[in-house]
C-alpha positions in Angstrom: 4.0 -44.9 -6.0 3.5 -45.5 -10.0 0.6 -43.5 -11.2 -2.4 -44.7 -12.8 -1.5 -43.6 -16.2 1.8 -45.1 -15.8 0.2 -48.6 -15.1 -1.8 -48.5 -18.2 -4.9 -47.2 -17.5 -6.8 -45.9 -20.3 -7.2 -42.3 -19.3 -7.9 -39.9 -22.2 -6.1 -36.6 -23.1 -2.5 -35.2 -23.8 -1.0 -34.4 -20.3 1.9 -31.7 -19.7 5.2 -32.8 -18.6 4.4 -33.5 -15.1 0.9 -34.1 -15.4 0.3 -31.9 -13.0 -1.4 -28.1 -12.3 2.3 -26.8 -12.1 2.7 -27.5 -15.6 0.6 -24.1 -16.1 3.5 -21.8 -16.3 3.9 -19.6 -13.2 2.1 -21.9 -10.9 3.3 -23.2 -7.6 2.3 -25.5 -4.9 3.7 -26.0 -1.5 3.1 -28.4 1.4 3.5 -28.3 5.3 2.6 -31.9 6.5 1.9 -32.5 10.3 2.2 -36.3 11.4 3.1 -36.2 15.1 2.4 -39.1 17.7 -0.7 -41.3 17.3 -3.2 -38.5 16.6 -2.1 -36.0 14.5 -2.4 -36.5 10.9 -3.2 -33.1 9.0 -1.3 -30.1 7.0 -1.8 -27.2 4.6 -1.3 -27.1 1.0 -0.6 -23.6 -0.8 -1.3 -22.8 -4.7 0.3 -20.1 -5.5 -1.3 -18.7 -9.4 1.7 -16.7 -10.3 4.4 -17.9 -8.0 5.7 -16.1 -4.9 7.4 -13.0 -7.2 3.9 -11.8 -9.0 1.4 -13.0 -5.7 0.2 -9.5 -6.0 -0.9 -9.7 -9.7 -4.7 -10.5 -10.0 -5.9 -13.4 -12.0 -9.5 -13.8 -13.7 -11.4 -16.3 -11.3 -14.6 -18.0 -10.7 -15.9 -20.3 -8.3 -18.6 -22.9 -8.0 -20.3 -24.9 -5.3 -21.7 -28.1 -6.0 -22.7 -28.7 -2.4 -22.1 -25.9 0.2 -21.3 -28.0 3.4 -17.8 -26.6 3.4 -15.9 -23.4 3.3 -13.9 -21.5 0.7 -13.1 -17.9 2.1 -12.9 -14.8 -0.4 -15.6 -15.9 -2.6 -17.8 -12.9 -2.0 -14.9 -10.9 -3.4 -14.6 -13.3 -6.1 -18.2 -13.2 -7.5 -18.0 -9.2 -7.0 -14.7 -8.7 -8.9 -13.7 -11.7 -10.7 -10.3 -11.2 -9.6 -7.8 -13.6 -7.5 -4.7 -12.5 -5.9 -2.4 -14.2 -3.1 -1.9 -17.9 -2.1 -4.7 -20.3 -2.1 -4.7 -22.5 1.1 -6.3 -25.8 1.4 -6.3 -27.5 4.8 -8.6 -29.2 7.5 -12.3 -27.9 8.2 -11.1 -26.7 12.0 -7.8 -25.0 10.5 -9.2 -22.0 8.2 -8.7 -19.7 10.9 -4.7 -20.1 11.4 -4.4 -20.7 7.8 -6.1 -17.5 6.8 -4.0 -15.8 9.5 -1.1 -17.3 7.8 -1.5 -16.0 4.6 -1.6 -12.4 6.0 1.4 -12.9 8.1 3.4 -14.2 5.1 2.3 -11.1 2.9 2.9 -8.6 5.8 6.6 -10.3 5.7 7.1 -10.6 2.2 4.8 -7.8 0.7 4.5 -5.2 3.3 3.1 -2.5 0.5 0.6 -4.9 -0.5 -0.5 -5.5 3.4 -1.2 -1.8 3.8 -4.4 -2.5 1.8 -6.8 -5.3 2.6 -6.1 -8.6 2.2 -8.9 -11.5 1.6 -7.3 -14.7 1.0 -9.0 -17.9 -0.3 -8.6 -20.4 2.3 -10.9 -24.2 1.8 -11.1 -27.1 3.7 -11.9 -30.6 3.9 -12.7 -32.8 7.2 -9.9 -35.1 8.3 -11.7 -35.9 11.7 -11.7 -39.6 11.1 -7.7 -39.7 11.4 -6.9 -36.6 13.1 -7.2 -34.8 16.1 -9.2 -32.0 14.4 -10.0 -30.1 17.3 -6.8 -29.7 18.7 -4.6 -26.5 17.7 -2.2 -28.2 15.9 -2.1 -26.1 12.8 -0.5 -22.7 13.3 -0.2 -19.5 11.0 3.5 -20.6 11.2 2.7 -24.0 9.1 0.5 -22.0 6.6 3.8 -19.6 5.8 5.9 -22.8 5.6 3.8 -24.4 2.8 3.8 -21.0 1.0 7.5 -20.7 1.4 8.0 -24.3 0.1 5.9 -23.7 -3.2 7.6 -24.8 -6.3 7.2 -25.6 -10.1 7.6 -28.8 -11.6 6.5 -32.2 -10.0 4.2 -32.4 -7.1 3.9 -35.0 -4.5 0.5 -36.5 -4.1 -1.5 -38.9 -1.5 -0.7 -38.3 2.2 0.8 -34.9 1.9 -0.2 -31.2 2.9 -3.9 -30.4 3.5 -4.6 -34.1 2.0 -2.9 -35.9 5.0 -5.6 -37.2 6.9 -8.2 -37.2 4.2 -10.0 -40.5 2.9 -11.7 -41.0 -0.6 -14.4 -43.6 -1.6 -13.6 -45.3 2.2 -9.8 -45.7 1.1 -6.8 -43.5 2.1 -7.2 -40.1 -0.1 -5.6 -36.8 -0.2 -3.7 -34.7 -2.3 -3.7 -35.4 -6.5 -3.2 -33.2 -9.5 -3.1 -33.7 -13.3 -2.9 -31.8 -16.5 -4.1 -31.7 -20.0 -2.6 -29.6 -23.3 -5.2 -27.9 -25.0 -5.0 -26.5 -28.9 -6.7 -23.2 -29.6 -5.7 -22.3 -33.3 -2.1 -22.1 -33.6 -1.6 -21.7 -30.0 -1.3 -24.3 -27.2 -2.4 -23.9 -23.3 -2.5 -26.0 -20.2 -5.5 -26.8 -17.7 -4.1 -28.2 -14.5 -6.3 -29.6 -11.7 -5.4 -29.8 -8.3 -7.8 -32.1 -5.9 -7.9 -32.5 -2.1 -10.0 -35.8 -2.1 -12.1 -36.8 1.0 -15.3 -37.8 -0.4 -17.6 -40.8 -2.0 -18.7 -44.2 -0.4 -17.0 -47.3 -1.2 -19.6 -48.7 -3.3 -19.6 -45.7 -5.6 -15.9 -46.1 -6.8 -15.8 -46.1 -10.4 -12.2 -46.4 -12.4 -12.4 -45.8 -15.9 -16.0 -46.7 -16.3 -15.8 -49.9 -13.9 -17.6 -50.2 -11.0 -14.8 -51.0 -8.9 -16.2 -50.1 -5.4 -18.6 -53.1 -4.9 -15.8 -55.6 -5.8 -13.6 -53.8 -3.4 -15.9 -53.9 -0.4 -13.9 -55.8 2.0 -11.3 -53.8 4.5 -13.5 -50.9 5.0 -13.1 -49.9 8.5 -14.9 -46.3 7.9 -17.9 -47.7 6.7 -18.2 -51.4 8.4 -17.4 -50.4 12.2 -19.4 -48.3 14.7 -18.1 -45.0 13.0 -20.8 -42.5 13.1 -20.4 -40.7 10.0 -22.6 -41.6 6.9 -20.9 -42.9 3.6 -20.0 -40.6 1.3 -19.4 -37.8 4.0 -16.1 -35.3 3.7 -15.5 -33.1 0.9 -13.6 -32.3 -1.9 -11.5 -29.0 -2.9 -10.9 -28.7 -6.4 -8.4 -25.9 -8.1 -8.3 -25.4 -11.9 -5.7 -23.4 -13.4 -5.0 -22.4 -17.0 -2.6 -19.8 -19.0 -5.4 -19.5 -21.5 -7.0 -15.7 -21.2 -10.5 -16.3 -19.9 -13.1 -13.6 -18.7 -14.1 -14.3 -15.2 -17.2 -15.8 -15.9 -15.3 -18.3 -18.2 -13.7 -19.2 -15.3 -16.7 -20.0 -13.5 -17.8 -22.0 -16.1 -14.8 -24.2 -16.2 -15.3 -24.6 -12.1 -19.0 -25.9 -13.1 -17.5 -28.5 -15.2 -15.8 -30.0 -12.1 -18.2 -32.1 -11.1 -18.7 -33.9 -14.2 -14.9 -35.0 -13.6 -15.8 -36.3 -10.2 -18.8 -38.1 -11.3 -16.5 -40.1 -13.8 -15.2 -41.7 -10.5 -18.4 -42.6 -9.4 -19.7 -39.9 -6.5 -23.1 -38.8 -6.6 -22.4 -35.8 -4.1 -23.1 -36.6 -0.6 -25.1 -33.8 1.6 -22.4 -34.1 4.1 -19.7 -33.4 1.6 -18.5 -30.0 1.0 -18.0 -29.8 -2.9 -16.2 -26.4 -3.8 -14.2 -25.3 -6.6 -12.0 -22.8 -7.7 -10.9 -21.7 -11.2 -8.5 -19.1 -12.5 -6.8 -18.0 -15.8 -3.0 -16.4 -15.7 -3.9 -14.9 -18.9 -4.3 -11.0 -19.0 -1.3 -10.0 -16.4 -2.1 -6.4 -15.3 -5.7 -6.5 -16.0 -8.6 -7.1 -13.1 -6.9 -4.5 -10.7 -9.2 -3.6 -7.8 -6.7 -1.9 -5.2 -6.9 1.8 -4.0 -6.7 3.8 -7.3 -3.3 5.7 -8.1 -2.6 8.1 -10.9 -4.5 9.4 -13.6 -7.7 7.1 -14.4 -7.4 4.9 -17.4 -8.5 1.5 -18.9 -7.5 -2.2 -18.7 -8.2 -4.6 -21.3 -9.1 -8.2 -21.8 -8.2 -10.8 -24.3 -9.9 -14.1 -24.3 -11.0 -17.1 -25.8 -14.4 -16.7 -27.5 -17.2 -18.7 -25.4 -18.0 -20.9 -28.8 -14.5 -22.2 -28.4 -14.6 -23.4 -24.9 -15.7 -26.9 -25.1 -12.2 -28.3 -25.4 -11.7 -26.5 -22.3 -14.4 -28.0 -20.6 -13.6 -31.4 -21.7 -9.9 -30.7 -20.6 -11.2 -30.2 -16.9 -13.5 -33.1 -16.8 -10.2 -35.4 -17.8 -7.9 -33.8 -15.3 -10.1 -33.5 -12.5 -10.8 -37.6 -12.7 -7.4 -38.3 -13.0 -6.1 -36.0 -10.1 -8.5 -38.0 -8.0 -7.2 -41.5 -9.3 -3.5 -40.2 -8.4 -4.6 -39.5 -4.9 -6.0 -42.4 -4.5 -3.1 -44.6 -6.0 -0.3 -42.5 -4.1 -2.0 -42.6 -0.8 -0.7 -45.3 1.4 -2.5 -47.1 4.5 -2.6 -44.8 7.4 -3.6 -45.2 11.1 -4.4 -42.3 13.1 -6.5 -41.1 16.0 -8.0 -43.5 18.5 -6.5 -46.1 16.2 -8.7 -45.2 13.2 -7.5 -47.1 10.1 -7.6 -46.0 6.5 -6.6 -48.7 4.2 -4.8 -48.0 1.1 -6.4 -48.6 -2.5 -5.6 -52.4 -3.5 -4.0 -51.4 -6.9 -3.2 -54.9 -8.1 -6.9 -56.1 -7.2 -7.9 -52.8 -8.9 -5.7 -53.1 -12.1 -7.2 -56.8 -12.6 -10.9 -55.3 -12.5 -10.0 -52.7 -14.8 -7.9 -54.8 -17.5 
């Protein structure tokens, strides 16, 4: 599927070469997708802040919850230390446990010395029970390990892949989406990347490039026009923000707080039944923010960071990248039929383009 920017939608900002979170140097993304029989439509996504080689090297990080009807493990430790390491996984609501175990099993296999200390993986979720047999034990730790093993830099598949396989967005088929922005800071250039697992919004809310398109595309809406009991707008959205700009942990939290502004540009007003939780990390300052067991003589660590009064361009990059990542997920996802014959229609791209042009 051609992405909306390539189809001429007026999306602001300069993107990186792949218009993806993997434009941030070192970041890798991997998927494991499960489509089996009539009822299994799910998967898991792995985001590796520093790739597999440096998975034990901490990043500055922060998080923010717009609405807490969801889960992201490891956030207590993020709040305590501002330090993130290990792969970040995104999956369905009832598969957080096996994916959490899968991260640990992967570290035991690949970094046994690291596993001798404690491991607090970050695993987040959105609910795919409309299309997927979410209560079945389909996702297992081995699938999480496979997603981490599959992580690569470069272009990323979007739509119904990985954790986004069974997700819906604005009552269309949703899923995984990504985008990036290049930001200048004096003579330096940095990248801000966004990855979205989009499973939120009611049809009437959908807004594309400022055009309220949802009401004009109100037909073919089985999620909201049948006896399906879930309220419109329910679901959830997980967003991961990455940058190579050197930032403090609280500055990463500030980036995470801007994510809802990007989501709002696509129309959502934030349903009570949607878990909207966001993570932001910086790959600047490698070697700092260590928090493992002490070794050797006591010493000091240093952090170089962008001044607070120069962060506005990074906030803008987050907002624009998140907006485009959601649209990329919608444009890439195709109609899917899943559990109990439930159908999620793909976005009618040609009709949408007529509305926006």
